[in-house]
Structure formats: C-alpha cells, structure tokens
N, C-alpha and C positions, 0 to 999 in steps of 0.2 A: 504494500499499500504506499502510495506517495501522496503528498499534499501539494495542491496548487499554490504557487508562490503568492498570488493575490487572493487568498482564501476568502470566500464569501462566508460571513458569520452573521447569524441572526441576532437581533437586539437582545433577546433573553439569554443567549449563549455568550454574548460578548464579554460580560463581566467575569466569566469563569473560563474563558477560552484556553488559557495556558494550562489550567488544571485539567480541563476536558481533554486537550490534546495529549498531555502526559499520560493520563489514564488510558486513553485509546492505544497509544504506542506501547504502554506497559501491559496491555491486554487485561485491564481491570474493568470491572462492571461499572457502568455509568447509568444514571437514571434518566430516562426520557430524552436521550440525545439521539439525533438522527443525522446521518451523513448522506450528502448528495455526491454521487460518484459517476465516473464514466461507466457506461453499462458493461456488464460482463459479456453480454451478447453483442458482437460487433454490428448487428443489424439495428440495434436500438441506440438511443442517444445517452440518456442518463437514468440512473436508478436512485431510489431513496431507500436506505437501509437503517434499521435501528442499530445503533453503534455496537451493541453487544453481539450482534451477528458475527462480527469480525474476530471474536474470541474462538470461534469454531475452527477446527483444523482444516476444514474444507477451504477456508479463505487464506490460509498461510501463504500459498504460492500465487495467489491472484494478483495481477499487476493492475490494480484499479487506482485511478487518480481521484482523490477526494477534492471536490470543488467547493463544497459548502458544509457548514456545521450549524445545526439548529437545535433549539430546545423545544421539544414538542412537535407533534404531527402538523398542527396548524402552521407553526412557524416554518417548518420544512417546506410546506406547500407555497407559502408566501415567498420564501427564499428562492425556490425553484422558479416561480413566476418572474422574479427579478433577474435571475440568471438568463432565462429565455429572452426577456426584453433586452437586456444588455447585449446578448449575442446578436439578436436581430438588428438592433440599432447600429452595431458595428459592422455587420457583414451583409445584412439584407436577406438572410436566410436563417433556417433553423437547424443547421447541421452542428448541433451542440458538441457532440463527441469530437468531431474533426476540429472544431474551433479550439477547444481546450487542449487537445493533444498537440496541435500545431504550436501552441504557446509554451510548451514544455521543452 
C-alpha cells in the first residue's frame, strides 16, 4: 500500500490524520476510518474500503494507492465526490485511476 503525496483527508479525519496513518501502517485496528484507493480491478477506477480491511493477509501484497482518508461512511462519500470533481476539473474526464497513477 502506498499513499498519494497530496492525500485527500476528510474534515473529521484531519485532526487525527498522523495517528490514523501510523495505525494503518502498523496494521492496528482503527474505528470508523475509510480509505479511498485505486481499484484492485484495473477495469474500475476507485474503491472505498474500511481501513481495517487492510489488516487481512489477502491485502499484504496488493499495490493499491491510497488517495483519501475519511472518518465515517458519509465523509468517505463526500471526499470521493470531491476527488471526482477535482479530477474532472483538471482533465475533463473521469479516468480517476489513470489520473492518480500518472501522478505517482
């Protein structure tokens, strides 16, 4: 798992972002934290995962790019909408996965 350099962070997560990121990297349980990542399936754009999902062994070798961190499902959806808008405003299309991978 890699983190986007200009990580999108929801307002509720912003105050604890360093603590949240450390817990995720250390594979510790975090409460109500969601990650917006490049999709595991290359035909899709982005996925939203509950952060604790990445504790599972299945995800150890997945090369996903974390684009956003949010506290709560609602905030994750709001953050995703912002990400989509920003991508469209900059590129004129919705190829989110390609957009973020090209920036790494």
